[in-house]
N, C-alpha and C positions, 0 to 999 in steps of 0.2 A: 527432723530434728530442726530444720531450718524454719518450718511454720511454727513449731513449738517456741523458738527463741523471739520470732517475729510477735508471737502472742504475750510474751513476757517482757520484753525490752521496749523502752520508750522508742516511738516510731521515729523520732527526730535524730536518733543516735547511729553512728557508724559502728559496725563490729564486725568480727572476724570468727568463723566457727572452724573448730579443728576436727580431725576425723573420729576422735573418741568422745565428743560432746562437749568440750571446753571451748567457751567463748570468751573473747576478749573484746571488751567494750572500749571504743577509742575516744576519750573525752576530748583531747586535741588531735584530731585526724591530721595526717600529713598527705602528700600526694600519693604515697605508696603504702597503702592501708595493710596488704599482706606482710611486707616487711615490717612495718611498725608493729603489728601484732605478734609476728614471729619472733622479734626482738624481746618484747615483753615477756612472751610465753617461755622463751629460752631460759630467761632470768628467773621467771616467777613460777614456772610450771614443775619442774623436777623437785622432788621430794627429799628432804634431808632430814632425816629423824633427829629429834632433840633440839630443832631450830625452829624458827617461825615458818620455814618452808614445810613442816610436817603439820603444822596446825589447821584446822579446818572447822567451819561451823556448818550447820544444816539450815535452809530455808525451806519450810513448807510452801509449795507454791498453791495460789488461789486460781490461776489462769489456766493451769496445765496439770496433768497428773504428776505426781513425783516430787521431786526436789532438786534444788540448786545447792552445790556444795561450794563454799568459799574458801578462799585460802588467805594467804599473806599479801595479797594485791588485792584491792576492793574491786577492780574492774576485771578481774579472771574470775570466771564461774564455770562449774561443770555441771551438766544436766545429767539427772540419774532417774530414768524411767523406771516405775515400779516392776515392770516385766522383767528387769535386767537382773534382779536377785529375789530370793525367797524371803530373807529375812529383813523386814522393813524397820528394824530398830534403828535408832538414830547413830549409834556408833557403827553398825554394818553399813549403813548408807553412806555416811561420812568416809569411812575407810574406802569403801568402793569408788565414790566420787574422787576421792583424793588420788587412787591408783589411776584412775582415767586420765586426771590432770597430768599425773606424773608421766604416764605414757605420751599423752599430747607434747609435753614439754621436752621429751627425747625425739619423738618421731618428728614434729613439727609440719604436719601434713594439713595444708589448708583445704577446706572441701567448700567454703563459702565467704564471699565478701558482701558486706550490706554496707554500701557507700552512700552515706546522707549527707556528707560534709559538702558537697558541691550544690544541694538542692537549696 
């Protein structure tokens, strides 16, 4: 997953990856990227049906197989690999990606930090 996000994102950006594939891009990185990303995902990760937190869009990827699922924060994206589900229709992909974001928003398990702000 780390290599996939490296292919997809601007190499000058700092970002943090969570256990289920959700990536938080840090447009204004601070000294503690993990804490900053965790704070953003705690607020913008969990799904609340019937609110903007339940919304999603699907982005077909050019640089990797699969999709990025966006939510109500433009810098929070969740990667969905085609092998993760049989139904590749937009609704199924979006609901699956949203559920992964929701899980990451509750678990808040950081698996990788890409720190570019000091470079």
